[in-house]
C-alpha positions in Angstrom: -71.0 -135.9 218.8 -67.8 -136.2 216.9 -67.2 -133.2 214.6 -65.9 -134.3 211.2 -66.4 -133.3 207.6 -68.4 -135.2 205.0 -65.4 -136.8 203.3 -65.2 -139.2 206.2 -68.8 -140.3 205.7 -68.3 -140.7 202.0 -65.4 -143.0 202.6 -67.5 -145.0 205.1 -70.3 -145.3 202.5 -67.8 -146.5 199.9 -66.5 -149.1 202.4 -70.0 -150.3 203.1 -70.6 -150.6 199.3 -67.3 -152.7 198.9 -68.2 -154.9 201.9 -71.7 -155.5 200.5 -70.3 -156.4 197.0 -67.8 -158.8 198.7 -70.7 -160.5 200.5 -72.8 -160.7 197.3 -69.7 -162.2 195.6 -69.2 -164.8 198.3 -72.8 -165.8 198.3 -72.9 -166.0 194.5 -69.7 -168.0 194.4 -70.8 -170.7 196.8 -74.5 -170.9 196.3 -76.2 -172.7 193.5 -79.9 -172.0 192.7 -82.1 -174.9 191.9 -84.2 -173.3 189.2 -81.4 -172.9 186.6 -80.5 -176.6 187.1 -84.1 -177.7 186.7 -85.0 -175.5 183.8 -82.2 -175.0 181.3 -84.0 -172.2 179.5 -84.2 -170.1 182.7 -82.4 -166.8 182.2 -79.7 -166.4 184.9 -76.3 -164.8 184.6 -73.2 -167.0 184.8 -72.0 -167.4 188.4 -68.3 -166.7 187.6 -69.3 -163.6 185.7 -71.4 -162.3 188.6 -68.6 -162.9 191.1 -66.1 -161.0 188.9 -68.6 -158.1 188.5 -69.0 -157.8 192.3 -65.3 -158.1 192.8 -64.6 -155.0 190.7 -65.8 -152.9 193.6 -62.3 -153.4 195.1 -60.9 -150.8 192.8 -62.5 -148.2 195.1 -60.1 -149.0 197.9 -58.0 -145.9 197.3 -61.1 -143.8 198.0 -61.9 -145.7 201.2 -58.4 -145.3 202.5 -58.1 -141.6 201.6 -61.4 -139.9 200.9 -59.7 -136.5 200.9 -57.7 -137.2 197.8 -59.0 -135.5 194.6 -57.5 -138.4 192.5 -59.4 -141.0 194.5 -62.6 -138.9 194.2 -62.2 -138.8 190.5 -61.9 -142.6 190.5 -65.1 -142.8 192.6 -67.1 -140.5 190.3 -66.0 -142.4 187.2 -66.5 -145.9 188.6 -70.2 -146.1 188.4 -70.7 -144.7 184.8 -67.8 -146.8 183.5 -68.7 -150.1 185.1 -72.4 -150.1 185.1 -72.6 -149.8 181.3 -70.6 -153.0 181.2 -72.7 -154.7 183.9 -76.0 -153.8 182.2 -74.6 -155.0 178.8 -73.6 -158.3 180.4 -77.0 -158.8 181.9 -78.7 -158.0 178.5 -76.4 -160.5 176.8 -77.4 -163.1 179.4 -81.1 -162.3 178.8 -80.9 -162.6 175.0 -78.4 -165.4 175.0 -79.3 -167.9 177.8 -76.6 -169.6 179.9 -76.5 -172.4 177.3 -75.5 -169.8 174.7 -72.8 -168.2 176.8 -70.1 -169.1 174.2 -71.9 -167.0 171.6 -71.6 -163.8 173.7 -68.2 -164.5 175.2 -66.2 -162.5 172.7 -68.6 -159.5 172.9 -68.4 -159.5 176.7 -64.6 -159.8 176.6 -64.4 -156.8 174.3 -66.7 -154.8 176.6 -64.6 -155.8 179.6 -61.4 -154.7 177.9 -62.9 -151.3 177.0 -64.1 -150.8 180.6 -60.7 -151.9 182.0 -58.9 -149.5 179.6 -61.3 -146.6 180.6 -60.7 -147.3 184.4 -57.0 -148.1 184.4 -55.6 -144.5 184.2 -58.0 -143.5 187.0 -57.0 -146.4 189.2 -53.3 -145.7 188.7 -53.7 -142.0 189.3 -55.7 -142.6 192.5 -53.1 -145.1 193.7 -50.2 -142.8 193.0 -51.7 -139.6 194.4 -54.4 -140.9 196.8 -52.7 -143.7 198.6 -53.0 -144.4 202.3 -49.3 -143.5 202.7 -50.0 -140.0 201.4 -53.0 -139.7 203.7 -51.2 -140.8 206.8 -48.2 -138.5 206.1 -50.6 -135.6 205.4 -52.0 -136.1 208.9 -48.4 -136.2 210.3 -47.6 -133.0 208.5 -50.7 -131.3 209.9 -49.8 -132.5 213.4 -46.2 -131.1 212.9 -47.7 -127.7 212.1 -50.1 -127.9 215.0 -47.2 -128.9 217.4 -45.0 -126.0 216.2 -47.9 -123.6 216.7 -48.6 -124.9 220.2 -44.9 -125.0 221.2 -43.2 -122.0 219.5 -40.0 -122.5 221.4 -39.7 -126.1 220.3 -37.0 -127.3 217.9 -38.1 -128.8 214.5 -36.5 -132.2 215.5 -38.7 -132.5 218.5 -41.8 -131.6 216.4 -40.9 -134.2 213.8 -40.4 -136.9 216.3 -43.7 -136.0 218.1 -45.5 -136.2 214.7 -44.3 -139.8 214.2 -41.2 -139.4 212.0 -38.0 -141.0 213.1 -36.1 -137.8 212.6 -36.2 -134.4 211.2 -34.3 -135.7 208.1 -37.1 -138.3 207.6 -39.7 -135.5 207.8 -37.9 -133.4 205.2 -37.4 -136.4 202.9 -41.1 -137.3 202.9 -42.2 -133.7 202.6 -40.1 -133.3 199.4 -41.5 -136.5 197.8 -45.2 -136.0 198.5 -47.4 -133.6 196.5 -49.0 -131.1 198.8 
């Protein structure tokens, strides 16, 4: 059995959630149900709205790419409370205002979407800046550099930097200075 920590599995679970949402979005975008066409009073959320709601799961990509990042974890924890109030509100508006009355609820939905977007934007930007895949990969390279130096105490830093995937020791020090650790 592969020994790993739980962060890996949390990232895999988030990836499964994103893939599931993408599949639901694709199905909803290209599939028309017969009942709403036959019965105009049938309560059914707008197709375009459902596709957009499912596509919002893409904001969780920073967490999938780097589940160890605290900024990405903050984004993950905040995603569900922020977005599901909007989703539930949209579904309630569709229930009380049928598809034929969509124009009546359009402004209210737009305001709710803007509030949700403004609540999520700082978290998304923070996760992208401090939780990117670039940071994750370079963190692994730094860990390998430390491991290499411990295993080969007589080695020069240039050799360890190149063994860790950096083009030179100068590239290693430049990246080390830029990244928060």
